[in-house]
N, C-alpha and C positions, 0 to 999 in steps of 0.2 A: 491500587491499580485503577487506571482510568479505562472506561469502556465507552464506545461510541457505535451503537448499532446502525445508525444512519450512514456513517462512513463505511462500515463493513458492507452494508447492502450496496452502496454506490460502487465500491471497489469490485464486488462480485459481479455487478451488472456490467461494468466497464470491461472486466476480464472476459465475461461470457459473450459480450457483443463482438469481441475480437476472436472468439473461438478458442481461447486458451484454457487449459487446465492450470491449476496452481503451478505445476512443474513447468509447463510450457511458458507461463508468464514469467517465472523466475529466469528461465533460459533467455527469453526475449529481452528482459531487462538487462541481463548480463551482456548479451550481444550489443544492445543499443548503447550501453555504457562505454563501449570501446571508442565510440565516435561522438558521443553527445557532450555538450558543454558541461552537463551535470555529472558526467561519467566518473570523475575523480572521487565522487561520493560513494562509489561502490555499487553493489547489487543487493538484492533481497532474495532470501531463500524461500523455497516452497513451504516449508514448515511455518515460517512467519506469516506468509500470505494466508495459509489455512487458519492460523490462530486469529488473525485479524477478522477474517470472514466468519468463522464459526462462533467466536466468543466476543467479538466487538473490541478486541484488544487495541489499545491506542499505542502504537510503537513510538520509539524515540524520534527526535527531530530528523536524524539522518535518513531513516527509513521512510518517514513521512515525506520528506523532500524527494527522495528517489522515486517512490511510487507516484506521487503527484506529477512530477516532471515527465515521467514516462508517459502519462496520459495527457500531457500538455495542460496541466492544471497547476495551481499553487497549493501548498499544503493546507492553507485556510479554506480552500474550496472543497476539500474533503473532510478535514477534521475541524469542527467548529466548536464554539463554547458550549454547545448543547450536551456535550459528553458528561458522564457522571462518574463519581468515584464509588468503588465497591471495596469491601473489606478483602484483604489478601488472603 
């Protein structure tokens, strides 16, 4: 499993700056996905957001893309090669 604590911290900061709880962020992403060009990629649930923030979990490419685009970033601006691999 890959972890990236720097990305986890950045996502938490971006979420908190906007005043969202993980549930509110998940709802906002779902709402935004209805009209956004990236919307066909789906949404992200609150459980996944918590897992990323708490454990540094690096999600799959779809979730990386959706989270990054919601915050007007690219996935590589959040998740960078500095991440590390841990035993599952």
